[in-house]
Structures are given as C-alpha cells and as structure tokens.
C-alpha positions, 0 to 999 in steps of 0.5 A: 683244394689246399688253396680253397681251404686257405681262402676259407680260413682267411675269410673266417679270420676276416669275419672274426676281425670284422665282428670284433671291430663291429663290437668295439665300434658299438662299445665305442659308440656307447661310450661316446653316448655316455660321455656326451650325456655326462658332459651335456647333462652334468650338474657342473656348468661347462662351456667352450669359448673360441679364440675370438671370445665367442661361446661355441658350446654350453651344457644344460647346467650352464644354461640352467644356472644363468637362465638362458636358452641355447639361442640366447647364449651360444654364439654370443661373446662371453664378455656379454655375460660378465658383470666386470669387464676387466675380469673377463679381459684378464681371463681371456688374456691369460688363456690366450697366453696358455695359462691354466686358471683354477678357481678364478673369482668372477661375477656372471649376469643372469637373464633375470638381471641378478648376478651370481658369484662363480669360480672359473677353472679353465684351460685351452684345447690347442691343435698344431699350436692353434687355439681351438676352444677353452674348456671352462668349468663354472662353479656357482658359489653365490650361496657360499658368498651370501652365507659368508656375508651373513656370517660377517654381518653376524660377527659385526653385530656380535662385535657391536654387541660386545662394544655396547656391553663394554661401553655400558655404564652398567656392570654386565656379568654372566655366570653358570648355574653354579655361580661361576663367573664367565664374563665381566665387562669394563663397567663391572671392573670399574664398579667392583674393582676386579679385572676380568683376569682376577674374577672370571672363573671365581664364584659370584659369592665373592661379591655378595655380603655374608648376610645376603648369601642366600639371595642367589639361590632364591633368584635362581628358583624364581627364574626356574619357575618363570618369574622375572627378576628386574630392578632387584635392589640389594647390596654387593661388595667391591674388591676393597670390601666397600658395600655398594647399593645396586639394582639387579636385573637377571635373565636366564641364558638358554641353549639351542634346546631352550634349557637354562644353562647360565645367568646374565646379570645387569648391575646398576649402581644406585648410590645416587638414587639412595642419596636422592632419597636421603635428599628428599627426606632432608627436604621434607624436614626442611619443609616442615621447618619452613612451614613452622614459621608462618604457622608460628606467626599465625598463632602469635597473631591470633593470640594477640587478637584474643588479648587485644579483644579483651582490652578497651581502646583501639580495635587492632583486630582488622590489621591483625586478621589481615596479617593472619590471612597473608601468612595463611596464604603463604603457607597454602601456596607452599603446600600447593606447590609441593602437591603440584610438584608431586603430581607432575613427577607422578604424571598425574596432572590434569588440565581443566581447560575452559574459555575465560577472560584474561583481564579479570584473572590478572586483576585477581593476581594483582589484588592478591599480590597487594596483600603480600607486599607494601614495597611494590606497586603492581601495574597492569598493562594492555590485557583487555579484551583477550580470551584464552582457552586453558586451565584458568587456575593453573595459568593463575598459578603461573602468574602468581609464581612469576609475581612472587618471583618478581617480589623476591628478586626486587627486595628494595621494592619498585614497580612490578608490571603484568602486561600483554602483547598481541602477536598474530593469534597469540598473546605474549604475557609478561611479568617484569620487575626493577630488581637485582636481575639474574646472571647469565649463569643462573638463567640457564638453570633457573627452571630446574627443580630445587635450584636457587640463585646464590646471591647475597642480596637475597639473604633472608629470602625464603623459598625452595626453588620449585616455583619457576620449575612449576611454571615451566612444567605447567606451561609445557602442558599448555604447549608453551614455554617460559623465557627470561630476559634479565640484566643484573642491577636492572631487572628481569622480565619473564614471558610466555605465549598462549593462543587467543581464543577467537569469538 
C-alpha cells in the first residue's frame, strides 16, 4: 500500500509538472507570436543579409518603404538596391569585420525609380564564430533631407536678399511702429553717414528735419488705413546735418497673423533729379532768350518794311519779306523741336503713315534749305521712283534736321548732297556735307539729348542739341536708326534706311 501511495504521489507531481510545462510552453508560444508580429509588422524597416550579401528576410515595413513584394526583394543581392555601390561595399566589409554600424548614411533605390535617403544601423549574428546574418535597421530620412534642402535654399535666398539689400544703391531701413531703427544697409550708411552700430536702436526722428517731424505719424496713419506710400518726396538729414532730397517708398512689415509690426523704408537720393529739374528751368530760360533773337529780327524787318513803304524809290519789300519768312521759319522749327521732344518723352508721339513719293519730299526740303543759306549748294542724287510707307511729315523733319545740321557743320559753305541708294527692298537715304567733320569722341554722343559738339569753329552757331536727338527718336519709331560717317576737316555723311513700298 505504501508503494502504491508513493506511485500515486509521483504521478500527481508529474502531472503538475506537465501542466506547468504546457502552461509555460503556451506562454512561450504566445510570446514568440507577439515578437514575430512585432518584428514582421513593426513600423521600422528591418532586414537580414547573409554572409554572401543576399537578403534572406525583410519585414513588411521594409517592403512597403521601397515598394517591393517579397518575391522582388528577398533572395536578391542587397547591392541591387543601393544607389551607390561604394557605400554598400563599405557596409558589407565593415560588418564582415564585425563592426557595428550606427546611423550610416546611404541611398536606396525604390521600385518606382526614386531614391530614398536612409540611415542604416546594423551588426552581425554569429554562431560558433561564423557569419549567420546581419540585423539591419533602416530609417527613412528622405523627408528630413528634403526639409534641410528647402531650409538650405531658403537660407540661400535670404543670403541673396541680404546681398541685394546691402548692394542696393537705395537706402533700405527697417523700424518698429514706435520709430526705432532695427536694420540699416550699406547704402543707408553712404547716404546718411551713420554706421549701423551708431544708428540701430535709435529713433528715426534723428534723420528728420525739425519742420517735418509730423511726417512719420501721417505715414503710419496712411499705411494703417490701407493706403500705399510710394515715391513720397521729402527731405532728410545726414549725420553732418546736411539736408538731402529723398524719395521714400514705405511698406508695412507684418507677422504671421498679418498684424503690422514694423515698417520698411526705401530711400532714394533724388538730388540729381532736383538738379535736372533746375536744368530744365534753366533750359526754358535759355530757350526764351534764344527765341527773342529771331523775333527781334522779325520786328526790325517789319519796322524797316513799314518805313520803306512810305518812301519813294526802290521797293525793298520783297527781300525784306523773304528774310522775315526765313527768321519766322527758324523760330517755328525750334518750337516744333521742343514740342516733339516733349511728346516723345511723354510717350505721346503718334505716326500717321501713308504711301508717298520720296522725290517730291526731298525737293521740298531742298527748296526750304535754299531760303536758309546762300553759302551752300543743295544737290539731289538718285531719289526718283521711290515710294515709302511712313509718316511723311516726320521723315521730312528728319531730312530738314539733317540738312540744317549739314549747314551748321560746314560754316564755310560747300555742297550739301541729299541722295538715295536702293539696297534689296530698302532705300538708304543720306545727307552729306563738305564741312569740318566730327571727331570720333563726339560721334559717340552726337544723338544724345542736349549734346552739343565743342568745337571753336562752331562759335556763333546757335542750337540746343536736340535736332539729332529727334532724328534718332523719329527713326526709332520707324524701326530704323541714324548712322554717321565723318572725318575731321573732310565732311560728314548721315544716313538711314527705310523699306521701299512696292507697287
């Protein structure tokens, strides 16, 4: 009985141990399933590579990251999926040498042809000293790299913007709404004399004359009401107390919410503009003075005509009237030049194109020229049977100005030739003289507005330097250009080309 009781106790113990073993096995099985699920379905890409560099396992995250199926990925050399072969060669060499890799940068190829930037952390499982497989963790950092690249580009753009601000000829100044200066570029330093260390943090009022201190308040009020402040002409002070004429363009600086937190000012030195305005005023005064000369002559001739008409004897009325006409035409020509120049600068010139014969126009110019000079002979050359489609009056003005210019540059007289040369559907029209010629230096600036040749041989010759400027502009409107060929002491030829109107 004792033996039987012992056997029963042993059996019971064995059953308990068996039950415990089964429980532990079940727990172990569940744990294995959990770990397997964790590895297979982890969000972090994982793969194994054997000693030959062949992928022997990869989890779903690895496959999803690069877009492959198991059949397309597992069983293939890992080198097939690296964009840089020297990188994978280095990785495998280090792992074979039993190194552990932490955040090794690499680029892996996706199925769709794109390339992803990754960080690889890996070491090797070994048994009995033999390479079994790697334990490789792959972290996709493509988005981080792209963000860094965007930030780099943004920083580059900011650097370029800063360079533009620093290299701008205009002063660019930022300030708070209270008027404290917060930024100051190099042009501001050149314009006002303060370095950024001297002025940043100080009130903008230090640049404003005492009689204009209220301007900042009114500017801020306009910006807050939605108005724009552009090209506001005013005066500002330099460090030395000099007063500058400036043009201000002021814009609000806003935060991410759209609230105005400061002001950005672009200040342009307009001293030259003001000087130009003064030059224009002086020019008007000069014009008034110059116009008095032909008007005085006209008045004198008229008085002489009246006086002689009361006398008996030789009738001088015809030559006197002729002189009156010449002087009147001079004055009218000058007035027309001024008006045309003003219209061109305002962009208001209009062409009235028509088809006309060139020869009659040239003959008109020659006839008018004969009234202006007794020292010169006007010669016409080969302008027959040529039709043009252009603004007849303005082409006539071009020719008249060129002929007048030829008279001016040949004060001793000689032949002035108005000629034409047909050239493949176009006609080259030229005016040549036998005068003093024009230097190379003067030729480069001859068609600038108000430019006059400085030559003592032209002393006493009147003019404002706008005739050739008008010639150049009129021809530009006709898609042509004026050119000059000249040699000092020999003469000059001015020429331009226009299309011939066929039929």
